[in-house]
C-alpha positions as CSV (number, residue, x, y, z in Angstrom):
1,X,9.8,4.8,-16.7
2,X,7.7,1.7,-16.6
3,X,4.0,2.2,-15.7
4,X,3.0,-0.5,-13.5
5,X,-0.3,0.6,-12.1
6,X,-2.5,1.8,-14.9
7,X,-3.5,-1.7,-15.4
8,X,-5.4,-2.8,-18.5
9,X,-4.8,-2.3,-22.1
10,X,-8.3,-3.2,-23.2
11,X,-7.7,-3.8,-26.9
12,X,-5.1,-6.5,-26.2
13,X,-7.2,-8.0,-23.4
14,X,-10.2,-8.3,-25.8
15,X,-8.1,-10.0,-28.4
16,X,-6.1,-12.3,-26.2
17,X,-8.5,-13.0,-23.4
18,X,-5.7,-12.8,-20.9
19,X,-4.8,-10.5,-18.1
20,X,-3.0,-7.4,-19.6
21,X,-1.4,-4.8,-17.4
22,X,-0.1,-1.5,-18.8
23,X,0.2,0.5,-15.7
24,X,2.7,1.8,-13.2
25,X,4.1,0.5,-10.0
26,X,2.9,2.5,-7.1
27,X,4.7,2.9,-3.8
28,X,3.5,2.5,-0.4
29,X,3.9,4.3,2.8
30,X,6.5,4.3,5.4
31,X,4.6,5.9,8.2
32,X,2.8,2.7,8.8
33,X,5.9,1.0,10.0
34,X,6.3,-2.6,11.2
35,X,8.2,-1.2,14.1
36,X,5.5,1.0,15.4
37,X,4.0,-0.4,18.6
38,X,0.3,-1.1,18.3
39,X,-0.4,0.5,21.7
40,X,0.9,3.8,20.3
41,X,-0.7,3.8,16.9
42,X,-4.3,2.7,16.3
43,X,-4.6,-0.3,14.0
44,X,-7.2,1.4,11.9
45,X,-6.1,5.0,11.8
46,X,-3.8,6.3,9.2
47,X,-0.4,6.1,10.8
48,X,0.4,9.5,12.1
49,X,3.5,11.2,10.8
50,X,5.1,10.8,14.2
51,X,7.4,7.9,14.7
52,X,7.2,6.5,18.3
53,X,10.2,5.3,20.1
54,X,11.1,1.7,19.3
55,X,10.5,-0.9,22.0
56,X,11.9,-4.4,22.0
57,X,10.5,-7.7,23.1
58,X,12.8,-9.5,25.6
59,X,12.4,-13.3,25.7
60,X,9.6,-14.2,28.0
61,X,8.3,-10.7,28.3
62,X,4.6,-10.3,29.2
63,X,2.2,-7.4,29.7
64,X,1.4,-6.4,33.2
65,X,-2.1,-6.9,34.5
66,X,-2.7,-3.2,34.8
67,X,-1.5,-2.7,31.2
68,X,-3.8,-5.4,29.9
69,X,-6.8,-4.2,31.8
70,X,-6.4,-0.7,30.3
71,X,-6.7,-2.1,26.8
72,X,-10.3,-2.4,25.9
73,X,-10.4,-2.6,22.1
74,X,-8.7,-4.8,19.5
75,X,-6.7,-1.9,18.2
76,X,-5.0,-1.6,21.6
77,X,-3.8,-5.2,21.9
78,X,-0.3,-5.4,23.2
79,X,1.4,-6.5,20.0
80,X,4.0,-7.5,19.2
81,X,6.4,-6.2,21.8
82,X,4.8,-7.7,24.9
83,X,3.1,-10.8,23.5
84,X,6.1,-11.6,21.3
85,X,4.9,-12.4,17.8
86,X,8.6,-12.5,16.9
87,X,9.1,-16.2,16.7
88,X,11.7,-15.9,13.9
89,X,13.7,-13.5,16.1
90,X,13.5,-15.8,19.1
91,X,14.5,-18.8,17.0
92,X,17.6,-17.1,15.7
93,X,18.5,-15.9,19.2
94,X,18.5,-19.5,20.3
95,X,20.1,-21.2,17.3
96,X,22.3,-18.7,15.5
97,X,25.9,-18.1,16.6
98,X,25.8,-14.6,15.1
99,X,22.3,-13.3,15.6
100,X,22.6,-12.7,19.4
101,X,25.4,-10.2,18.8
102,X,23.3,-8.5,16.1
103,X,20.3,-8.4,18.3
104,X,22.3,-6.7,21.0
105,X,22.9,-3.9,18.5
106,X,19.2,-3.6,17.9
107,X,19.2,-5.5,14.6
108,X,16.1,-7.7,14.3
109,X,14.2,-9.8,11.8
110,X,10.5,-10.6,11.4
111,X,7.7,-11.1,9.0
112,X,4.4,-12.7,8.2
113,X,2.5,-15.0,5.9
114,X,-0.6,-13.7,4.2
115,X,-2.8,-16.1,2.2
116,X,-6.4,-15.9,1.1
117,X,-9.2,-16.8,-1.3
118,X,-11.6,-14.6,-3.3
119,X,-14.8,-16.0,-4.7
120,X,-16.3,-14.2,-7.7
121,X,-19.9,-14.9,-8.3
122,X,-19.7,-13.9,-12.0
123,X,-16.9,-16.5,-12.7
124,X,-14.9,-14.4,-15.3
125,X,-13.5,-16.5,-18.2
126,X,-10.0,-15.1,-17.6
127,X,-10.1,-16.0,-13.8
128,X,-9.2,-12.4,-12.8
129,X,-11.2,-10.1,-10.6
130,X,-10.0,-7.0,-12.5
131,X,-9.9,-4.2,-12.1
132,X,-9.5,-5.3,-8.4
133,X,-5.8,-6.0,-7.9
134,X,-3.8,-7.8,-5.2
135,X,-6.5,-10.3,-4.5
136,X,-7.0,-10.4,-8.2
137,X,-7.5,-14.2,-8.9
138,X,-11.1,-15.4,-8.9
139,X,-12.1,-18.6,-7.2
140,X,-8.5,-19.5,-6.5
141,X,-6.1,-19.7,-3.6
142,X,-3.5,-17.0,-3.3
143,X,-0.4,-16.8,-1.1
144,X,-0.3,-13.0,-1.3
145,X,2.7,-12.3,0.9
146,X,5.5,-14.3,2.4
147,X,7.1,-11.2,3.9
148,X,10.5,-10.9,5.6
149,X,12.4,-7.9,6.9
150,X,15.6,-7.1,8.7
151,X,16.0,-3.7,10.3
152,X,17.8,-1.6,12.8
153,X,15.2,1.1,13.7
154,X,16.5,4.4,14.7
155,X,15.8,5.6,18.3
156,X,13.4,8.4,17.1
157,X,12.8,10.8,19.9
158,X,16.1,10.0,21.7
159,X,18.6,12.6,22.9
160,X,21.5,11.2,20.9
161,X,22.2,10.8,17.2
162,X,21.4,7.4,15.8
163,X,21.5,5.3,12.6
164,X,19.5,2.5,11.2
165,X,18.4,0.6,8.1
166,X,15.7,-1.7,6.8
167,X,15.5,-4.3,4.0
168,X,12.2,-6.0,3.0
169,X,11.5,-9.0,0.8
170,X,8.1,-9.9,-0.5
171,X,7.4,-13.3,-2.2
172,X,3.9,-14.1,-3.4
173,X,1.2,-12.9,-5.8
174,X,1.4,-9.3,-4.5
175,X,4.9,-8.9,-5.9
176,X,3.5,-7.9,-9.3
177,X,2.1,-4.7,-7.9
178,X,5.2,-3.6,-6.0
179,X,7.8,-3.9,-8.7
180,X,10.1,-1.0,-9.5
181,X,11.5,0.1,-12.8
182,X,15.2,-0.9,-12.9
183,X,15.0,-3.3,-10.0
184,X,12.5,-6.1,-10.4
185,X,12.1,-5.1,-14.1
186,X,14.6,-4.2,-16.8
187,X,14.7,-0.9,-18.7
188,X,12.4,-2.3,-21.4
189,X,9.8,-3.7,-18.9
190,X,11.0,-7.3,-19.1
191,X,11.1,-9.2,-15.7
192,X,14.6,-9.1,-14.2
193,X,14.8,-12.1,-11.9
194,X,11.2,-13.3,-11.9
195,X,9.9,-15.8,-14.4
196,X,8.2,-14.6,-17.6
197,X,6.0,-17.6,-17.7
198,X,2.6,-16.8,-16.4
199,X,-0.9,-15.4,-17.0
200,X,0.0,-11.8,-16.3
201,X,1.3,-9.5,-19.0
202,X,2.6,-6.0,-19.1
203,X,4.5,-3.9,-21.7
204,X,4.5,-6.8,-24.1
205,X,6.0,-9.3,-21.6
206,X,4.5,-12.2,-19.6
207,X,4.9,-12.3,-15.8
208,X,4.6,-15.3,-13.5
209,X,1.8,-15.4,-10.9
210,X,4.3,-15.7,-8.1
211,X,7.5,-13.7,-7.8
212,X,9.9,-11.8,-5.6
213,X,10.1,-8.1,-4.9
214,X,12.3,-5.9,-2.7
215,X,10.0,-3.0,-1.8
216,X,12.3,-1.4,0.8
217,X,16.0,-1.1,1.1
218,X,17.2,2.1,2.9
219,X,19.5,3.6,5.5
220,X,18.3,6.2,8.0
221,X,20.0,8.7,10.3
222,X,18.4,10.4,13.3
223,X,19.4,13.8,14.7
224,X,18.2,15.1,18.1
225,X,16.9,18.4,16.8
226,X,13.6,19.9,17.8
227,X,11.5,16.8,18.8
228,X,13.5,14.6,16.3
229,X,14.7,14.7,12.7
230,X,15.3,11.6,10.5
231,X,16.8,11.4,7.0
232,X,16.1,8.3,5.0
233,X,18.0,7.4,1.8
234,X,17.2,4.5,-0.5
235,X,14.1,2.6,-1.7
236,X,11.1,2.9,0.6
237,X,7.3,2.8,0.7
238,X,5.4,6.0,-0.2
239,X,4.2,8.3,2.6
240,X,1.1,9.2,0.5
241,X,-2.4,7.9,1.1
242,X,-4.1,5.7,3.7
243,X,-3.9,2.1,2.6
244,X,-0.6,0.2,2.6
245,X,1.0,-2.7,0.8
246,X,2.0,-4.6,3.9
247,X,-0.9,-6.8,4.8
248,X,-1.0,-6.3,8.6
249,X,-1.3,-2.6,8.1
250,X,-4.8,-2.8,6.6
251,X,-8.2,-3.7,7.9
252,X,-9.4,-5.1,4.6
253,X,-8.1,-7.9,2.4
254,X,-8.9,-6.0,-0.8
255,X,-7.7,-2.5,-1.6
256,X,-9.4,0.7,-2.8
257,X,-9.2,2.0,-6.4
258,X,-7.5,5.0,-4.9
259,X,-4.6,3.0,-3.6
260,X,-4.5,0.7,-6.6
261,X,-4.7,3.2,-9.4
262,X,-4.3,6.7,-8.0
263,X,-1.1,6.6,-5.9
264,X,2.5,5.4,-6.0
265,X,3.7,2.4,-4.1
266,X,7.4,3.0,-3.7
267,X,10.0,5.7,-4.2
268,X,13.8,5.8,-4.5
269,X,15.4,8.9,-3.1
270,X,15.9,10.9,0.1
271,X,13.1,11.6,2.6
272,X,13.4,13.9,5.6
273,X,11.1,13.9,8.6
274,X,11.0,16.7,11.2
275,X,9.0,16.3,14.4
276,X,8.3,19.9,15.3
277,X,6.5,19.1,18.5
278,X,4.2,16.4,19.9
279,X,1.4,17.4,17.5
280,X,3.1,18.6,14.3
281,X,5.4,16.8,11.9
282,X,6.8,17.9,8.5
283,X,8.0,15.8,5.6
284,X,10.1,16.7,2.6
285,X,12.1,14.7,0.1
286,X,13.3,14.1,-3.5
287,X,12.8,10.9,-5.4
288,X,13.2,9.4,-8.8
289,X,9.6,9.0,-9.8
290,X,6.7,6.6,-9.1
291,X,7.8,3.1,-8.5
292,X,11.2,3.6,-10.0
293,X,14.6,2.4,-8.8
294,X,16.1,4.0,-11.9
295,X,14.9,7.0,-13.9
296,X,16.3,7.0,-17.5
297,X,15.2,10.7,-17.8
298,X,16.8,11.8,-14.5
299,X,13.6,13.7,-13.6
300,X,13.3,14.3,-9.9
301,X,10.0,14.4,-8.0
302,X,9.2,16.4,-4.9
303,X,7.7,14.7,-1.9
304,X,6.1,16.8,0.9
305,X,3.7,16.4,3.7
306,X,2.4,17.7,7.0
307,X,0.9,15.7,9.8
308,X,-1.1,16.9,12.8
309,X,-2.4,15.1,15.9
310,X,-4.8,16.6,18.4
311,X,-3.8,17.0,22.0
312,X,-6.2,14.2,22.9
313,X,-4.8,12.0,20.1
314,X,-8.3,11.4,18.9
315,X,-7.9,13.2,15.6
316,X,-5.2,12.8,13.0
317,X,-4.8,14.9,9.8
318,X,-2.2,14.0,7.1
319,X,-1.7,16.1,4.0
320,X,0.8,14.7,1.5
321,X,1.8,15.5,-2.1
322,X,4.2,14.5,-4.9
323,X,4.9,16.5,-8.0
324,X,7.5,16.1,-10.8
325,X,8.0,15.0,-14.4
326,X,7.2,11.4,-15.1
327,X,7.5,9.2,-18.2
328,X,3.8,8.4,-19.0
329,X,4.4,6.6,-22.3
330,X,3.2,9.5,-24.5
331,X,5.8,11.9,-23.1
332,X,9.1,11.2,-21.4
333,X,8.9,14.3,-19.4
334,X,5.3,15.3,-18.3
335,X,4.4,16.7,-14.9
336,X,2.4,14.5,-12.6
337,X,1.0,16.0,-9.4
338,X,-0.9,14.2,-6.7
339,X,-2.4,15.5,-3.4
340,X,-3.8,13.3,-0.7
341,X,-5.8,14.3,2.4
342,X,-6.5,11.8,5.2
343,X,-8.5,12.5,8.3
344,X,-9.2,10.1,11.1
345,X,-11.2,10.6,14.3
346,X,-12.0,8.3,17.3
347,X,-15.5,9.0,18.3
348,X,-15.2,6.6,21.2
349,X,-12.5,4.1,22.3
350,X,-13.9,1.6,19.9
351,X,-15.4,3.6,17.0
352,X,-13.1,5.2,14.4
353,X,-14.0,7.1,11.2
354,X,-11.5,7.8,8.4
355,X,-12.0,10.1,5.4
356,X,-9.6,10.2,2.4
357,X,-9.7,12.4,-0.7
358,X,-7.0,12.4,-3.5
359,X,-6.6,14.6,-6.5
360,X,-4.2,13.9,-9.3
361,X,-3.3,15.4,-12.7
362,X,-1.0,14.1,-15.4
363,X,0.2,16.4,-18.2
364,X,-0.1,14.9,-21.7
365,X,-2.2,12.1,-20.2
366,X,-4.9,11.4,-22.7
367,X,-6.3,12.2,-26.2
368,X,-9.6,14.1,-26.0
369,X,-12.6,14.0,-28.4
370,X,-10.9,16.6,-30.6
371,X,-7.8,14.2,-30.9
372,X,-5.7,16.6,-28.8
373,X,-3.2,15.5,-26.2
374,X,-4.5,17.0,-23.0
375,X,-3.9,16.5,-19.2
376,X,-5.7,13.6,-17.5
377,X,-7.3,14.0,-14.1
378,X,-8.5,11.6,-11.4
379,X,-9.9,12.1,-7.9
380,X,-11.6,10.1,-5.1
381,X,-13.6,10.2,-1.9
382,X,-13.2,7.3,0.5
383,X,-14.8,6.7,3.8
384,X,-14.0,4.0,6.4
385,X,-15.8,3.1,9.7
386,X,-14.5,0.6,12.2
387,X,-16.0,-0.7,15.4
388,X,-14.2,-2.9,17.9
389,X,-16.8,-5.3,19.2
390,X,-14.5,-7.1,21.6
391,X,-10.8,-7.1,22.2
392,X,-10.5,-9.8,19.6
393,X,-13.2,-9.0,17.1
394,X,-13.9,-5.8,15.0
395,X,-16.1,-5.0,12.1
396,X,-15.6,-2.4,9.4
397,X,-17.0,-0.8,6.2
398,X,-15.5,1.1,3.3
399,X,-17.3,3.1,0.7
400,X,-15.4,4.6,-2.2
401,X,-16.1,6.8,-5.2
402,X,-13.2,6.9,-7.7
403,X,-13.4,9.2,-10.7
404,X,-11.1,8.3,-13.6
405,X,-12.1,11.5,-15.5
406,X,-10.0,11.0,-18.6
407,X,-9.8,7.1,-18.6
408,X,-6.0,7.3,-18.0
409,X,-5.7,5.3,-14.7
410,X,-7.9,2.2,-14.8
411,X,-8.6,1.2,-18.4
412,X,-6.0,3.5,-20.0
413,X,-8.0,4.3,-23.1
414,X,-8.2,7.4,-25.3
415,X,-11.0,9.6,-24.0
416,X,-12.8,9.6,-27.4
417,X,-13.3,5.9,-27.2
418,X,-14.9,5.7,-23.8
419,X,-17.8,6.9,-21.7
420,X,-18.4,7.0,-17.9
421,X,-15.2,6.8,-15.8
422,X,-17.0,6.5,-12.4
423,X,-16.1,3.6,-10.1
424,X,-18.0,2.8,-6.9
425,X,-17.1,0.2,-4.3
426,X,-18.7,-0.9,-1.0
427,X,-16.8,-3.4,1.2
428,X,-17.9,-4.8,4.6
429,X,-15.7,-7.0,6.6
430,X,-14.3,-8.1,10.0
431,X,-11.1,-8.7,11.8
432,X,-10.8,-11.6,14.2
433,X,-7.8,-12.4,16.3
434,X,-8.0,-15.9,17.7
435,X,-4.4,-15.5,18.7
436,X,-2.3,-12.3,19.2
437,X,-0.2,-13.2,16.1
438,X,-3.1,-14.4,13.9
439,X,-5.6,-12.1,12.1
440,X,-8.5,-13.4,10.0
441,X,-10.1,-10.9,7.6
442,X,-13.3,-12.0,5.9
443,X,-15.0,-9.5,3.6
444,X,-17.9,-9.0,1.1
445,X,-17.2,-6.5,-1.7
446,X,-19.6,-5.0,-4.3
447,X,-18.1,-3.0,-7.3
448,X,-20.0,-1.2,-10.0
449,X,-19.0,1.3,-12.8
450,X,-20.6,3.1,-15.7
451,X,-17.4,2.9,-17.8
452,X,-18.0,1.6,-21.4
453,X,-16.1,1.3,-24.7
454,X,-18.7,0.4,-27.3
455,X,-16.2,0.4,-30.2
456,X,-14.2,-2.4,-28.5
457,X,-17.3,-4.2,-27.2
458,X,-16.4,-3.4,-23.6
459,X,-19.6,-3.6,-21.7
460,X,-17.9,-2.7,-18.4
461,X,-14.6,-3.2,-16.5
462,X,-15.7,-6.5,-14.8
463,X,-16.1,-10.2,-15.8
464,X,-13.4,-9.9,-18.5
465,X,-14.9,-6.6,-19.7
466,X,-18.4,-7.8,-20.1
467,X,-20.2,-6.6,-17.0
468,X,-20.8,-3.3,-15.2
469,X,-20.8,-4.8,-11.7
470,X,-19.0,-7.4,-9.6
471,X,-19.6,-9.2,-6.3
472,X,-16.6,-10.7,-4.4
473,X,-16.7,-12.8,-1.2
474,X,-13.2,-13.5,0.2
475,X,-10.8,-13.2,3.0
476,X,-7.4,-14.0,4.2
477,X,-5.3,-15.1,7.2
478,X,-2.2,-13.3,8.4
479,X,0.2,-15.1,10.6
480,X,2.9,-12.9,12.1
481,X,6.3,-14.3,13.0
C-alpha cells in the first residue's frame, strides 16, 4: 500500500533540493459532516459522534428574530440552513430542468472555495514550508480547495428506514494529501489521472502542484433501531482525530503534526454507527487500510469508537481507534494501531477548550541502533482554546507536542541516523465572518524541533533541512456556495 503521509525522504531531498514525499495518505473524519447544522454542532468542538437530523434551506428562508437573538457567539451563527449559503443549489433549482426533481428527493449539491497565502520568514530555497503540509508553499498563493459535493443525507433519528449517498470532489493543492492508493494513484505509486509534471515527488514519481482527488464516495442506510443506526459503505473520511481535511471544519488554516503525520485521512470499507441514546454513540467498521481504495495484500483494519456528550452538551469525549496489518514498505503485513482521544468543554457560551492525545505503533517500523527491525511509536498532546469575541469574530490558539519517537512518521529515517524526534508548534489565529458565507482565517505559527541527522547534514526539519525552527504568517479565505 502506498504511504502518502510519512512525508520526506531526506537523502533524496538533500541531493535533489526538491520536495520529496515518501509517506502515506491519511483519511479524514466523517463526523464533521457538511450536512451538520451549525446550530447543533459547535464550530470549534470536535464533531460529536451523534448525527443530527438533516434540515433543508427553502428558497428565501430566514431565521426568526427570536432564533437570531438567542445566538450570541460566532459558533452559533444560523448557517447554512437559514441564511442560505447554498448559491449553487439555488442556481440549479432555477436553471436546471432536472435538479428540482432531484431536490424534491433530498438530493443537494454544495461546496466552497478555499484560497490562501503563507509567508515564510526564512525563505527556504525549495519554496516549501515542510514539514508543514497543506499550506506547504512558502511566499506563494495557493488555491487549496475548490470543493464540490453531491449528497442525499439520511434522515438520522427518524422513525423510518432511509437511504442516502455522498460524493466529494476536491481540486487544488490539497489534493496531494488526500490521495488514496488504487484511486488517485496506481499500484506502483504513479499518478493515475493527475499530471506528473510538478515540484512534488513521491515513490520515485513527480506530482503536479494542482490536482483532483475524490476523498468520499459512499452509500448509506439508516435503520430506526435504538436512537438510530446507520451503515455506510464505500470511500469516506476517517472518524479518527480532531482536525479535518475539509477547510470549513477547522478553525486554523494550517494543520497539526498529529493530523498530518499521525492519522489516516480516508478509509474504504464499511462503517456502522449506533446512537444508543442522546448521550452515547458507538462506532464499528472494517476498512482496507490507511488511505487505500485498493489493498493488494487484502489485509483488513478494524475501526472502532465511542462518543459521549454530557446532558448539558457542554462536554464531548470521543475515543477512536484503528488496528490492522498495513504495508509499511519494509513489511507487506505489519500491524499498525492508533488510538485517539479528544475532549472538548465549553467553559462559557463563548469559551471552548479542546484536548487531544494520540498514540500509535507500527510493527517493523524502523531500524534501531543495533540495526534491528523494531516497532516504531509516535504520540502527541494537543491543546486548543477558542474565544468568540463577537458573533462575527473569534480568536484561538493551538499548542502541540508531537513525538516521533523512532523517526518513522515525519523524516522517515532509520533510528541510528537521527537524534531528537520532538516537534513543537504554537499557532495563534482568528476567524472573521464579514458575511455568513465567508470566513477569513489569519494566523501566526511558530515551529521548532530538535530533530537532527548529522551524517546527512540535516540541521533540522525546516528551511530545506537547514534550520531547527520556522515562523509562518499566513491565512486564507473560505467562500461557501
